[in-house]
N, C-alpha and C positions, 0 to 999 in steps of 0.2 A: 883517647884524644882524638884519634883519627875518626873514629866512628862518630864521635860527638860532633865533629866539624862537618862531616857529610851530612848527618841528620839537620843540623843548623843551617846548613847550606839549602838544603831541601826545602825547610820549612819556609826559608826565607824567600826562594823562588815562588813559592805557592802563593804567598801573601803578594807578591809583585803581580803576579797573574790575575789575581782576584781584584786589583784595583781598576783595570779598564773596563770590566762588566760593570761595576758600578757607576763609572761615568756615562757608559751607553744608556743605562737605565734611567739617570738623571736627564740625559738630553732627551730621550723619548717622552719622559714626564714633561719636560718644558715645552716641546712641540705640541703635545696634546693640549696642554694648558693654552698655549697661544691659539691653536683652533678654536677651542671652545671659547675664549675670549672674543675671538672675531665673530663667531655665530651670534654671540648675544649681543655684541654691538650692533650686528647687521638686523637682529630681531627687534631690538630697541628703535632703531632707525625707522624701520617699515611701521613699527606699531605708532610712531609719533608722527608719520608723514600724512598728509591729507589724503582722504581716499579718493580713487579715481573715479570720476562719474561716467556711467555707462547709460547711454541713451536707450531708454525703453522702447522708442519708436522705431519701426522696421523701415529699412531704407525703401523707398519707393521706386518701383520700377520706372524707366525713362517711358514716357508716353508714346505709343506706336504712331509713327507719322502716317496718316491716312494721304491716299493719293489724292490729289486736287480734281475735281470734277472740271473737265474741260468745258469752258464756255461755248454755248452752241452759237452758230454763224447768225449774223444778223437776218430777221426776218424782213422779207419785202413784203409790202401790200401791194399785189398787183392788181386788184380788183379795179381801181379807177382807171388803170391803162386799158384793160380789156373792156370795161364798160364804154370808154372814149371810142376803141376801134369799133365796137359794135354799132354804134350811133351812124357809121359810114356804110354799113353793110345791107344790101337789099335781101339777102338770103337769111334763112334760119339756122342757127349753131347751137350746139350743145357744147360746152366748154368745161374742162377740169384742169387745172395747174396744180401741181403737189409739190411740196418741198420737203424732200425725205430727211434732210438734216433736223428739221424742226418738227417733223410730222404734223405738218399742217397744210391745208389746202389754201392757197393763196389768191386763188381767183377761181369763180365758176360762174356758169351761166347755164340754165337749162340741163342741169347736171344729170338728171333722173329722167330725162324726156327719151323715149325709145325711138330710134331710128332703124331703118333697113342696114344690118350690118355690112353688107357686101362682103368683100373678103376678109374682113376684121375677124370672121369667126374662126379663121384658121390660127390665129394667134392663140385662142381658147384652147382649140384642139390639139395644136402643137405642144402647148404647155402640159396638158394633161398625157399626152403622149409619152412625153419625156419622163413624168412621174412613173408611168407604167413600167418604162424600160428599167428604171431603178430598182422598182419593186418586184420585177419579174412577172408582172401581169400580162406583158406583151414581150415577144422575142422580137428585138430591135433588128436582127439579121434576117427575119422571114420576109419573103417578097410580097409586097401588098399589091401592087399594081402596075403593069406596063414594065415589068423587070425591075422595079425598083423596091429596095427593102423599105422597111417602115421607118428606119432612121433616115434613109435617104429621101424619103417622101416628107418627113419633118423638116429638114433642111430645104427642099425644093418648095413647100408650100409658103415658106416664109421668105427665102431669098429670091425667088421667081415668082411668089405668089401662083404656083401651079396648081390649078383647080382640080385635076384629075386626082391628085394625091390628096388634097384637101377633102374632097368629097368621098373618097373611097376609105380615109381614115376615119372620117365623121361616121360612116355607115357602118364601118366595123366595130366603133365603140358603141355606138347607139345614141341616137339623138336625145331620147330621154334620160339615159343614163348620163351623157355630158351635162345636160341641165341639171340634174339632181347634183352632182359632182361640184359644178361652178357655185350653185345656189348654198352649198355646205361652206364654200370659201367666203360667203357674203357678197356674191355676184349675183344679184337677185332679179335683174331685168335683161338678161342674156338668154336666149333661146336658140335652138338649132332646128327645130322643125320650121319656125317661121322666119330664122335667121334675123333676130334683132338684137340691139346692144344699146347701151348709153355710154356717155362720156365718164360718168361714175364708174361704170363697171370696166371700161376700158382702160381707165386709170388704176383701177385695182389690181388688175392682172398684171399690169406692168409694175406696180408695187411688189408682189409677189416675186416677180423675176428680179428687180433690183435689190430686194433685200434677202433674196435665197431662202426664201420661207419652206420650199419643199425640194428643190433642186440643189444638187451638189454642185461644187464649183466647176468640174468637168462640163456637166450638162447646162449649167448657166452660160459658160463661155461658147458652148456650141451654140446655144439658141442666139445669144447676143451676136454672135459672128454673122450668122444669118440674116439678122436685122439690121447689121452696120453695112456689110459689103453686099451692094445689090446694084443692078443695072440701073442708069440713070431716070429710065422712065418711071421708076418707084421712087424717086427721091427728087420730085418736082415740087414739093409742099414744103413741109417743115426744114428738112435738110437743105434745100435751095434757099430759103429765107434767111437762115442763119449759119452759113458755110464756116465760120469761124469755130463753131462748136462740134463736137462729135455726137451724131444721132444714131441711135438704134430705134428703128422704126418698122411700122407695118401700116400700109395703106389699104384701102378699099374703096373703089368707085362704081358707080351705075349710071353709065351714059351721062346726061345733062342733070339728073336728079340729086345725085349724092357725091360729095368727094370727102372722104375720112382720112386723117393722118393722125397717127397715135405713137408715140416714142418718149425715149429716155434721152434728155439733152445734158450733155455734159460740158461745161463751160472750161476754157483753156486752163484756168486755175485748179480744176477737178471738182468744182461744185456741179452737183447733179439736180436736175428737174424732171419731173414727169408731166408730160404735155398731152392732152386728149382733145382734139377738136373734131367734131363731127358736123356735117352739114346736110340741109335739107334746101331743094332748088338751087344747089350750086353743083356743077359738075366739073369744075375747074380747080387745078391746084394754085392759080394766081393767088386768091385771096388768102389760102393757107399759107403761102410763102410770105405774103405782107405780114399776116398775124404774127409768124415766127420772128420776122425782123423787127417788128414793134416790141415784142415782150423781150428779146434778146437785148434791145438797146438799153432797157431798164435793169435786167437781171445781170449784166456784164458790170455794171457799177456796183454791186452788192459785195 
């Protein structure tokens, strides 16, 4: 009786312990069925939803903004003004006025007529000497004449129109060599043996200076300073006639026969013009000053 009761109790406990395991299995199965049902429902929803339209066209890159070209300054026709001025003059003149901003000659008269250059030849020699200093063809610190170095001579032949320096430099560089070199620059009517030049050639060497075609910034500033800061006896023509402008000039005169003045004129607003005026049978700066005043009165309004 005792053994039966113990056995019966043991079997009863085994039966009770097995029941929770069946519950767990049923719960697990129910959860699995729930997940499968949710998946099937989602698949059905996706299957019956309208397809998403995907554009086959590629997104176009935004156009690159090109910098706007700056409009050129106004172009002044100065020819009528120059023609009117010439009607009042008894002497013969060669004239070129050039507008660098528009790359246009805005007035000219006898542009290619050859004149005795007087001291204008020094401007061409000085320019080519500075080119040589840059490329090492000449030693700028070497003494050239009267104790002055080659660089000092370049300054003196422009700032003071010092002829001993100009003549020594021209001789050292060679007259025919100088002629060949300026011819290669398009300066075709300037000679050094005969000392001739034209208004067109004078304007062209000024263009080379203004546009820094050969010279670096330091040498351009060096040359322009010598052309701008001079004794007043070299500034009685263009610079005196239009003193409101900044002038970088070179003059040349030959007694009563020639008075030449060429330079870069910068208006107070910063606009620059190249002016070359050569004369025959005029040895005075007075008409040159009047010419500068006449053209300045028109150009300052542009």
